[in-house]
C-alpha positions as CSV (number, residue, x, y, z in Angstrom):
1,M,-151.7,-126.2,-55.4
2,L,-148.4,-125.0,-56.3
3,H,-148.1,-122.6,-59.4
4,T,-147.0,-124.2,-62.6
5,G,-143.9,-122.5,-62.4
6,V,-142.7,-124.0,-59.4
7,R,-140.4,-126.6,-60.8
8,R,-138.8,-124.1,-63.0
9,R,-138.3,-121.4,-60.1
10,Q,-137.0,-124.3,-57.9
11,A,-134.3,-125.3,-60.5
12,L,-133.5,-121.8,-60.8
13,E,-133.2,-121.2,-57.2
14,G,-130.9,-124.1,-56.7
15,R,-128.4,-122.9,-59.5
16,L,-128.7,-119.5,-57.8
17,N,-127.9,-120.7,-54.4
18,G,-125.2,-122.9,-55.4
19,H,-123.5,-120.1,-57.3
20,A,-123.8,-117.9,-54.2
21,E,-122.4,-120.3,-51.8
22,A,-119.3,-120.9,-54.2
23,T,-118.6,-116.8,-54.9
24,G,-120.1,-115.3,-51.8
25,G,-122.0,-113.1,-54.6
26,S,-125.8,-113.0,-55.9
27,G,-125.3,-115.2,-58.8
28,I,-127.8,-113.1,-60.7
29,S,-126.4,-113.7,-64.1
30,R,-128.5,-116.6,-64.2
31,L,-131.3,-114.6,-64.1
32,D,-130.4,-112.9,-67.4
33,G,-133.1,-113.2,-70.0
34,V,-135.6,-115.0,-67.7
35,T,-139.3,-113.7,-67.6
36,F,-141.7,-112.9,-64.6
37,D,-145.1,-112.0,-64.2
38,A,-143.8,-109.4,-61.8
39,V,-140.8,-108.1,-60.1
40,V,-140.7,-106.5,-56.4
41,V,-138.0,-104.2,-55.5
42,G,-137.5,-104.1,-51.7
43,G,-137.2,-106.9,-49.0
44,G,-138.6,-105.3,-45.9
45,V,-142.0,-106.7,-44.6
46,L,-144.0,-104.6,-47.3
47,G,-141.9,-105.9,-50.2
48,A,-142.1,-109.6,-48.8
49,G,-145.9,-109.3,-48.2
50,V,-146.2,-108.3,-51.9
51,A,-144.2,-111.3,-53.1
52,R,-146.1,-113.4,-50.9
53,E,-149.4,-112.1,-52.1
54,L,-148.4,-112.1,-55.8
55,A,-147.3,-115.9,-55.3
56,R,-150.5,-116.7,-53.5
57,R,-152.5,-115.6,-56.6
58,G,-150.5,-117.6,-58.9
59,L,-147.9,-115.2,-60.4
60,D,-144.4,-115.8,-61.4
61,C,-142.6,-113.3,-59.1
62,L,-139.1,-112.3,-58.5
63,L,-137.9,-110.1,-55.3
64,V,-134.6,-108.2,-55.1
65,E,-133.2,-106.4,-52.1
66,R,-130.1,-104.3,-52.2
67,W,-128.9,-104.8,-48.6
68,D,-130.5,-108.1,-46.9
69,F,-134.1,-109.0,-46.0
70,G,-135.2,-106.7,-43.0
71,W,-132.0,-104.9,-42.9
72,G,-133.8,-101.4,-43.2
73,T,-136.8,-100.0,-41.6
74,T,-138.6,-103.0,-40.6
75,A,-135.6,-103.9,-38.2
76,R,-135.3,-100.4,-36.8
77,S,-139.0,-99.8,-35.5
78,T,-140.2,-100.2,-32.0
79,R,-141.5,-103.8,-33.0
80,L,-145.0,-103.2,-32.0
81,V,-148.1,-104.8,-33.5
82,H,-150.8,-102.4,-32.9
83,G,-153.8,-100.4,-34.2
84,G,-152.2,-97.1,-33.2
85,L,-153.7,-95.5,-30.2
86,R,-152.5,-92.1,-31.2
87,Y,-154.1,-92.2,-34.3
88,L,-157.5,-92.0,-32.8
89,A,-156.4,-88.2,-32.0
90,N,-156.3,-87.9,-35.6
91,Y,-159.7,-89.2,-35.9
92,D,-158.3,-92.1,-38.3
93,F,-160.7,-94.6,-37.1
94,G,-160.1,-96.7,-40.3
95,L,-156.6,-97.0,-40.0
96,V,-157.1,-97.9,-36.4
97,R,-159.5,-100.5,-37.2
98,E,-157.3,-102.0,-39.9
99,G,-154.3,-102.3,-37.3
100,L,-156.4,-103.9,-35.0
101,R,-157.9,-106.6,-37.2
102,E,-154.4,-107.3,-38.4
103,R,-153.2,-107.3,-34.9
104,A,-155.6,-110.3,-34.3
105,W,-154.7,-112.2,-37.2
106,Q,-151.1,-112.2,-36.5
107,L,-151.6,-113.1,-32.8
108,R,-153.4,-116.3,-34.1
109,V,-151.0,-117.2,-37.0
110,A,-147.6,-116.4,-35.7
111,P,-147.9,-117.0,-31.9
112,N,-144.0,-117.7,-32.0
113,L,-143.2,-114.2,-33.1
114,V,-146.2,-112.1,-32.0
115,T,-147.1,-112.1,-28.7
116,R,-149.5,-110.1,-26.2
117,L,-147.9,-106.9,-24.7
118,P,-149.4,-105.2,-21.4
119,F,-148.7,-101.4,-21.5
120,I,-148.9,-99.2,-18.5
121,L,-150.0,-95.7,-19.3
122,P,-149.2,-93.7,-16.0
123,F,-150.7,-90.4,-14.9
124,Y,-148.5,-87.7,-13.3
125,T,-149.3,-84.1,-13.8
126,E,-152.2,-84.6,-16.6
127,P,-155.6,-82.7,-15.3
128,L,-158.3,-84.6,-14.6
129,W,-160.1,-83.8,-18.0
130,K,-157.2,-85.2,-19.7
131,R,-156.9,-88.3,-17.9
132,L,-160.9,-88.7,-18.7
133,Q,-160.2,-88.3,-22.4
134,L,-157.2,-90.8,-22.2
135,R,-159.7,-93.4,-20.6
136,A,-162.3,-92.7,-23.4
137,G,-159.8,-93.3,-25.9
138,L,-158.7,-96.6,-24.4
139,T,-162.5,-97.5,-24.2
140,L,-162.9,-96.8,-27.9
141,Y,-159.7,-98.8,-28.7
142,D,-161.3,-101.8,-26.9
143,L,-164.4,-101.3,-28.9
144,L,-162.6,-101.3,-32.3
145,S,-160.8,-104.4,-31.5
146,P,-162.1,-107.6,-32.6
147,R,-164.0,-109.2,-29.9
148,G,-161.8,-111.5,-27.8
149,S,-158.5,-110.7,-29.3
150,L,-157.1,-109.3,-26.2
151,P,-158.1,-108.0,-22.6
152,R,-159.8,-104.7,-22.1
153,H,-158.1,-101.9,-20.5
154,R,-158.5,-101.1,-16.6
155,G,-157.4,-98.9,-14.3
156,V,-154.3,-99.3,-11.7
157,G,-154.0,-97.8,-8.5
158,R,-150.9,-96.4,-6.9
159,E,-150.3,-99.5,-4.8
160,E,-150.7,-102.0,-7.2
161,L,-148.5,-100.0,-9.6
162,A,-145.7,-99.9,-6.9
163,R,-146.1,-103.5,-6.7
164,I,-145.8,-104.5,-10.3
165,E,-143.4,-101.8,-11.3
166,P,-141.4,-100.9,-8.3
167,T,-138.7,-98.9,-10.2
168,L,-141.4,-96.6,-12.0
169,S,-141.0,-93.0,-10.4
170,Q,-143.5,-92.3,-7.9
171,E,-143.1,-88.7,-7.8
172,G,-146.4,-86.9,-8.8
173,L,-148.0,-90.5,-9.6
174,K,-151.6,-90.3,-9.5
175,G,-152.5,-93.8,-11.0
176,A,-152.3,-95.5,-14.2
177,A,-154.4,-97.5,-17.0
178,M,-153.4,-100.9,-18.3
179,Y,-154.1,-101.6,-22.0
180,W,-153.2,-104.4,-24.2
181,D,-151.2,-104.5,-27.7
182,A,-148.9,-106.7,-29.3
183,Q,-145.2,-107.1,-30.0
184,M,-143.0,-108.7,-32.9
185,E,-139.7,-109.0,-31.2
186,L,-138.2,-110.3,-34.4
187,P,-139.8,-108.8,-37.4
188,E,-136.8,-110.0,-39.4
189,R,-138.1,-113.5,-39.0
190,L,-141.7,-112.9,-40.0
191,I,-139.9,-111.5,-43.3
192,I,-138.3,-114.8,-43.8
193,D,-141.7,-116.7,-43.3
194,A,-143.4,-114.6,-45.9
195,L,-140.3,-114.9,-48.4
196,R,-140.6,-118.9,-47.6
197,A,-144.1,-118.7,-48.4
198,A,-143.5,-117.1,-51.5
199,A,-140.6,-119.2,-52.7
200,D,-142.6,-122.4,-52.0
201,A,-145.5,-121.1,-54.3
202,G,-142.9,-120.6,-57.1
203,S,-141.3,-117.1,-56.7
204,T,-137.5,-116.5,-56.8
205,V,-135.8,-114.3,-54.1
206,C,-132.5,-112.5,-54.1
207,N,-130.8,-110.2,-51.4
208,H,-127.9,-108.1,-52.2
209,V,-129.2,-107.2,-55.7
210,R,-130.3,-103.5,-56.7
211,P,-132.0,-102.3,-59.9
212,T,-130.1,-100.1,-62.1
213,G,-132.1,-99.3,-65.0
214,L,-135.7,-99.6,-66.5
215,R,-136.3,-100.7,-70.0
216,R,-139.5,-99.4,-71.8
217,E,-141.3,-99.5,-75.0
218,A,-144.0,-97.3,-76.1
219,G,-144.5,-96.2,-72.4
220,S,-144.7,-99.3,-71.1
221,V,-142.2,-101.5,-68.6
222,T,-140.5,-104.2,-70.4
223,A,-137.4,-105.2,-68.4
224,L,-135.5,-104.3,-65.1
225,E,-131.7,-104.2,-65.1
226,L,-130.0,-105.7,-62.2
227,T,-126.6,-105.4,-60.6
228,G,-125.2,-107.7,-57.7
229,E,-124.0,-105.5,-54.8
230,R,-121.1,-108.1,-53.9
231,S,-120.4,-109.8,-57.2
232,G,-120.8,-107.0,-60.0
233,E,-122.7,-109.4,-61.9
234,T,-125.6,-108.1,-64.0
235,A,-128.7,-109.3,-65.5
236,V,-131.8,-108.1,-67.3
237,V,-135.2,-109.8,-66.6
238,R,-138.0,-109.3,-68.6
239,T,-141.4,-108.2,-66.9
240,A,-144.4,-105.9,-67.7
241,R,-145.1,-105.2,-63.9
242,V,-142.7,-103.8,-61.3
243,V,-143.7,-102.9,-57.8
244,N,-141.4,-100.4,-55.9
245,A,-141.7,-101.5,-52.4
246,S,-138.3,-100.0,-51.1
247,G,-139.9,-97.9,-48.1
248,P,-137.9,-94.6,-47.6
249,W,-135.5,-95.7,-50.4
250,A,-138.5,-95.3,-53.1
251,D,-137.3,-92.3,-54.4
252,E,-133.7,-93.5,-54.6
253,T,-134.9,-96.7,-56.4
254,L,-136.9,-94.5,-58.9
255,A,-133.9,-92.5,-59.6
256,A,-131.8,-95.6,-60.4
257,M,-134.7,-96.6,-63.0
258,G,-134.3,-93.3,-64.6
259,I,-137.8,-91.9,-63.2
260,R,-137.5,-88.3,-62.6
261,R,-140.2,-86.6,-60.5
262,P,-140.8,-84.7,-57.3
263,P,-139.7,-86.7,-54.0
264,L,-142.7,-89.0,-52.9
265,M,-141.0,-89.8,-49.4
266,R,-140.5,-87.4,-46.5
267,L,-137.2,-88.6,-44.8
268,N,-137.5,-88.8,-41.1
269,Q,-135.3,-90.4,-38.6
270,G,-136.0,-91.9,-35.5
271,I,-133.8,-93.7,-32.8
272,H,-134.3,-96.3,-30.1
273,L,-132.0,-96.8,-27.3
274,V,-131.6,-100.2,-25.6
275,Y,-131.1,-100.4,-21.8
276,P,-130.7,-103.2,-19.2
277,R,-134.2,-104.4,-18.2
278,L,-136.2,-101.4,-16.5
279,A,-139.6,-102.9,-16.5
280,E,-141.5,-105.9,-16.8
281,H,-144.4,-104.1,-18.7
282,A,-144.4,-101.8,-21.6
283,I,-144.7,-98.2,-20.5
284,A,-146.5,-95.3,-22.6
285,F,-145.8,-92.0,-21.4
286,E,-145.3,-88.2,-22.3
287,H,-141.9,-86.9,-22.6
288,P,-141.3,-84.3,-20.0
289,D,-140.0,-81.5,-22.2
290,D,-142.8,-81.5,-25.0
291,N,-145.6,-84.2,-24.2
292,R,-144.5,-86.2,-26.8
293,L,-145.6,-89.9,-26.8
294,C,-142.8,-92.3,-25.9
295,F,-142.5,-95.9,-25.3
296,M,-140.4,-98.0,-22.8
297,V,-140.9,-101.8,-24.3
298,P,-139.2,-105.0,-22.8
299,W,-137.2,-106.4,-25.5
300,Q,-134.7,-109.4,-25.8
301,G,-133.9,-109.3,-22.0
302,G,-133.8,-105.4,-21.8
303,T,-135.7,-102.3,-22.4
304,M,-136.3,-100.5,-25.6
305,V,-136.8,-96.7,-25.5
306,G,-138.1,-94.6,-28.1
307,T,-138.6,-92.7,-30.2
308,T,-137.4,-89.5,-31.8
309,E,-138.4,-87.3,-35.1
310,T,-135.9,-85.7,-36.9
311,D,-136.1,-84.5,-40.6
312,I,-133.2,-85.3,-42.8
313,A,-131.9,-84.3,-46.4
314,T,-130.9,-87.8,-47.4
315,I,-130.8,-91.4,-45.8
316,G,-127.2,-91.1,-45.8
317,D,-127.6,-88.4,-43.2
318,A,-129.2,-90.7,-40.6
319,A,-127.3,-91.4,-37.7
320,I,-127.6,-91.4,-34.1
321,R,-127.3,-88.0,-32.7
322,P,-126.2,-86.8,-29.3
323,S,-129.2,-84.5,-29.0
324,E,-131.5,-87.3,-29.8
325,V,-129.7,-89.7,-27.2
326,E,-130.0,-86.9,-24.5
327,Y,-133.9,-86.4,-25.3
328,L,-134.6,-90.2,-24.9
329,A,-132.1,-90.6,-21.9
330,R,-133.6,-87.6,-20.1
331,A,-137.2,-89.0,-20.3
332,T,-135.8,-92.4,-19.3
333,R,-134.2,-90.8,-16.2
334,A,-137.4,-89.0,-15.3
335,R,-139.4,-92.2,-15.3
336,F,-137.1,-94.6,-13.8
337,R,-134.8,-93.6,-10.9
338,T,-132.5,-96.8,-11.0
339,P,-128.8,-97.3,-11.7
340,E,-129.8,-99.2,-15.1
341,A,-131.7,-96.1,-16.3
342,E,-128.5,-94.0,-16.2
343,Q,-126.6,-95.5,-19.2
344,P,-128.1,-97.0,-22.3
345,L,-126.3,-99.8,-24.0
346,W,-126.6,-99.2,-27.7
347,G,-128.8,-97.5,-30.2
348,I,-130.4,-98.1,-33.5
349,V,-131.4,-95.2,-36.2
350,G,-134.1,-96.1,-38.9
351,V,-135.7,-93.8,-41.4
352,R,-139.6,-94.0,-41.6
353,S,-141.4,-94.7,-44.6
354,L,-143.6,-91.4,-44.6
355,I,-145.2,-89.8,-47.5
356,N,-144.2,-86.4,-48.3
357,Q,-146.4,-84.2,-46.3
358,P,-145.8,-81.1,-44.4
359,G,-146.4,-80.5,-40.7
360,R,-145.1,-82.5,-37.5
361,A,-143.9,-86.0,-38.5
362,N,-146.2,-87.5,-35.9
363,R,-149.3,-85.7,-37.5
364,V,-148.4,-87.3,-41.0
365,S,-150.5,-89.9,-41.6
366,R,-149.3,-93.6,-41.3
367,R,-151.7,-94.8,-44.4
368,H,-149.9,-95.8,-47.4
369,V,-150.1,-94.2,-51.0
370,L,-150.0,-96.2,-54.5
371,V,-148.1,-94.1,-57.1
372,D,-148.9,-95.4,-60.8
373,H,-146.0,-94.2,-62.7
374,A,-147.9,-94.3,-66.2
375,T,-148.2,-90.7,-66.6
376,E,-144.0,-90.5,-66.5
377,G,-143.8,-93.0,-69.3
378,A,-143.6,-96.2,-67.0
379,R,-146.8,-98.1,-67.3
380,G,-146.6,-101.2,-65.1
381,L,-144.4,-99.5,-62.5
382,V,-146.1,-98.9,-59.1
383,T,-144.7,-97.4,-55.9
384,V,-146.0,-98.1,-52.5
385,A,-145.3,-95.1,-50.2
386,G,-146.0,-95.2,-46.5
387,G,-147.5,-97.9,-44.3
388,K,-146.7,-99.5,-41.1
389,L,-145.4,-102.6,-39.9
390,T,-148.8,-104.0,-38.5
391,A,-150.6,-103.8,-41.8
392,W,-148.1,-105.4,-44.0
393,R,-150.5,-108.0,-45.0
394,S,-153.5,-105.6,-46.0
395,I,-151.2,-103.3,-47.7
396,A,-149.7,-106.0,-49.6
397,A,-153.3,-107.2,-50.7
398,E,-154.3,-103.9,-52.0
399,V,-151.0,-103.2,-53.9
400,V,-151.4,-106.8,-55.7
401,D,-155.4,-105.7,-56.3
402,D,-154.0,-102.5,-58.0
403,V,-151.2,-104.2,-60.2
404,L,-153.9,-107.0,-61.3
405,G,-156.7,-104.7,-61.7
406,S,-158.9,-107.0,-59.8
407,R,-159.6,-107.7,-56.1
408,D,-159.4,-110.8,-54.5
409,R,-161.8,-111.1,-51.5
410,D,-159.7,-114.2,-50.1
411,A,-156.8,-112.1,-49.4
412,L,-157.5,-111.2,-45.9
413,R,-158.9,-114.8,-45.0
414,P,-157.5,-116.0,-41.5
415,D,-154.9,-118.2,-43.3
416,P,-151.3,-118.8,-42.1
417,I,-148.4,-116.8,-43.5
418,G,-147.2,-119.9,-45.0
419,E,-147.2,-123.2,-43.1
420,R,-149.2,-123.4,-40.1
421,V,-147.2,-122.7,-36.9
422,P,-147.6,-125.8,-34.6
423,T,-148.8,-125.2,-31.2
424,Q,-145.8,-125.1,-28.5
425,T,-145.7,-128.5,-26.9
426,E,-143.4,-127.3,-24.1
427,P,-143.8,-124.6,-21.7
428,P,-141.0,-122.0,-22.0
429,G,-137.9,-122.8,-20.1
430,R,-138.5,-126.7,-20.2
431,D,-136.0,-127.0,-23.1
432,D,-134.2,-123.9,-24.1
433,V,-133.1,-125.2,-27.6
434,A,-136.7,-126.4,-28.5
435,E,-138.0,-123.2,-27.2
436,R,-135.5,-121.2,-29.3
437,L,-136.2,-123.3,-32.6
438,W,-140.0,-123.0,-32.1
439,R,-139.6,-119.3,-31.2
440,L,-137.5,-118.2,-34.3
441,Y,-138.4,-120.8,-37.1
442,G,-142.1,-121.9,-36.3
443,A,-143.4,-124.3,-39.0
444,H,-139.7,-124.8,-40.1
445,A,-138.0,-125.8,-36.8
446,P,-138.1,-129.3,-38.0
447,E,-135.8,-128.6,-40.7
448,V,-133.2,-127.4,-38.1
449,V,-133.8,-130.4,-36.2
450,A,-133.3,-132.5,-39.4
451,T,-130.0,-131.0,-40.0
452,A,-128.8,-131.4,-36.5
453,A,-129.4,-135.2,-36.6
454,T,-127.2,-135.6,-39.7
455,D,-124.4,-135.3,-37.5
456,P,-124.2,-134.8,-33.5
457,W,-121.6,-131.9,-34.2
458,W,-124.4,-129.8,-35.9
459,G,-126.5,-130.3,-32.8
460,E,-123.9,-129.0,-30.6
461,P,-124.4,-125.1,-28.8
462,L,-122.9,-122.6,-31.2
463,M,-121.5,-120.9,-27.9
464,S,-121.2,-121.9,-24.5
465,G,-124.1,-120.6,-22.4
466,E,-126.5,-120.2,-25.3
467,S,-129.4,-121.9,-26.8
468,A,-128.5,-121.4,-30.5
469,I,-126.9,-124.5,-32.3
470,R,-124.5,-124.8,-35.2
471,A,-127.3,-126.3,-37.3
472,E,-129.0,-123.0,-37.6
473,I,-126.1,-121.8,-39.5
474,V,-126.6,-124.4,-42.4
475,H,-130.5,-123.8,-42.4
476,A,-130.0,-120.0,-42.9
477,L,-127.5,-120.3,-45.7
478,E,-129.3,-123.1,-47.5
479,R,-133.1,-122.3,-47.0
480,E,-133.1,-118.6,-45.8
481,W,-130.7,-116.9,-48.5
482,A,-128.2,-115.4,-45.9
483,V,-125.1,-114.6,-47.5
484,T,-123.0,-112.4,-45.3
485,L,-121.9,-112.8,-41.7
486,A,-124.1,-109.9,-40.7
487,D,-127.1,-111.5,-42.5
488,L,-126.4,-114.9,-40.4
489,V,-125.9,-113.1,-36.9
490,H,-128.2,-110.1,-37.0
491,R,-131.1,-111.2,-39.2
492,R,-131.3,-115.0,-39.2
493,L,-129.9,-116.3,-35.9
494,M,-130.8,-113.2,-34.2
495,L,-127.7,-113.0,-31.9
496,G,-126.9,-109.4,-32.3
497,F,-128.8,-107.6,-29.5
498,G,-126.4,-108.1,-26.5
499,P,-124.0,-105.6,-25.1
500,D,-121.3,-106.7,-27.4
501,L,-123.8,-106.2,-30.4
502,G,-123.0,-110.1,-31.6
503,R,-119.4,-109.9,-31.8
504,R,-118.9,-113.1,-30.0
505,A,-121.5,-114.7,-31.9
506,A,-119.9,-113.2,-35.3
507,E,-116.6,-114.9,-34.4
508,A,-118.3,-118.3,-33.2
509,V,-120.3,-118.4,-36.7
510,A,-117.4,-117.5,-38.7
511,T,-115.3,-120.3,-37.0
512,V,-118.1,-122.7,-38.1
513,C,-118.2,-121.5,-41.7
514,H,-114.5,-121.7,-41.8
515,E,-114.2,-125.3,-40.3
516,R,-117.4,-126.9,-42.1
517,L,-118.8,-124.4,-45.0
518,G,-115.7,-123.6,-47.0
519,W,-114.9,-119.9,-45.9
520,D,-111.2,-119.5,-46.3
521,E,-109.3,-117.2,-43.9
522,G,-109.4,-114.1,-46.5
523,R,-113.1,-114.6,-46.6
524,V,-113.5,-114.9,-42.7
525,S,-111.2,-111.7,-42.2
526,R,-113.3,-109.7,-44.8
527,E,-116.8,-110.7,-43.2
528,L,-115.8,-109.8,-39.8
529,V,-114.6,-106.4,-41.1
530,E,-117.8,-106.0,-42.9
531,F,-119.7,-107.2,-39.8
532,D,-118.2,-104.6,-37.6
533,R,-118.8,-101.9,-40.1
534,E,-122.5,-102.7,-40.1
535,T,-122.5,-102.9,-36.2
536,A,-120.8,-99.6,-35.7
537,E,-123.8,-97.7,-36.5
538,R,-125.4,-99.0,-33.2
539,R,-122.8,-97.5,-30.9
540,L,-123.7,-94.4,-28.9
541,P,-121.8,-91.1,-29.2
542,I,-120.0,-89.9,-26.2
543,L,-122.2,-87.2,-24.3
544,V,-120.4,-84.5,-22.7
């Protein structure tokens, strides 16, 4: 049953969406004076999960995101759903078990987005005792996994390994182990599913909006001041509860609200490099320089290699650095002796959401911490610091338990994220358009089909040789809060991962928006400039 505020929220959403489409802004002036049970700041996977959980429990919630949903850390991760095999070395069995439970749940409820991924762990120079230790760790990993969720690990001999991964270096190779985890190729789409679930239950969702002040009376939160990033519009929403779920931006968000305190977050960046396809399996291996664990993961037709760990002073300092590119490239060349391993195509840099602890970054716990700001004169404001992609639902449940002061034992029931995703009726490759719509939109794929049915033109391919269709643009603008060209290409249609980083797709989308959706030539030009500016951070520095 929907929350009683659904009709009011739907009417408000309609006005906001109509205003945003007309002006290219946020339309948040319509929020001015509206009262919400809670406001969530941050549109990554944790913020989306908190909004979904608040709405599931019947609260009238507002979520705001400064850039776009999934723009930050969520979209810059290794895109794995896992228990954290290396966390066993830290004896963090609870964290591993939580991750494995959430992995099993997501494999069941989001089969279009979360898929099984076999990993190969090759053994080269490791002494026998270390190989036995690794095999023991894999056995424990299997035992902690929910029964039947994924196959158990097994040994792989040199001959089999040469057959299934012929490009993997054979020099010094003693054998390998194969174990299973899961992959979320497109976490940006899972965020949209969680936000759709929140909105369907009555919540309001706004991107390109940032908090600019926190109003308080007698030490308690009473309202939040907001500003539209693109429009400059302002609004003050009334609320007694604010959840700061802005990840590594948590300290910046607190400062913008007027909260002064020691830093909660440790800013640590990591980069990934994208290559042409190097392997059919994911490969977990130790870097030849320092024995640090690295991953090569099949992704979007290529291979993603990562990651690095570099502390930075501010988020603005995050950048793809030549030394980090060379570090990962050196490991890639050592493990794959093929021409494709010589030159990465592009890269991406992200800042981890780590709690502020000393020591090596890979030793800092991935557990999250909830910080109540009542002692700083802001009762009702809570920050969630830390956490990981895999555990987004369970973290959200704990945050909402804390906000409401009561535990909901049904929060971790094996229910779907929103609407139940139908079983795929056609095997992959039978119909590339149907496969794409199911993969990206899941339960909402019929909405895209319905849009395409209104006019045959909308059902035509967006670009020659691609399975994306024009109707997806309308769907993203009308139902998924897309505002900018980069929103559409990078985080709705998911077309920005090729060698040209989506530039051809951006031109095609801009043409459709110009011809059918009211974008004038001035806006098209501005959107393409902004798209190129956002894409520029993925280009690799020239190595000498």
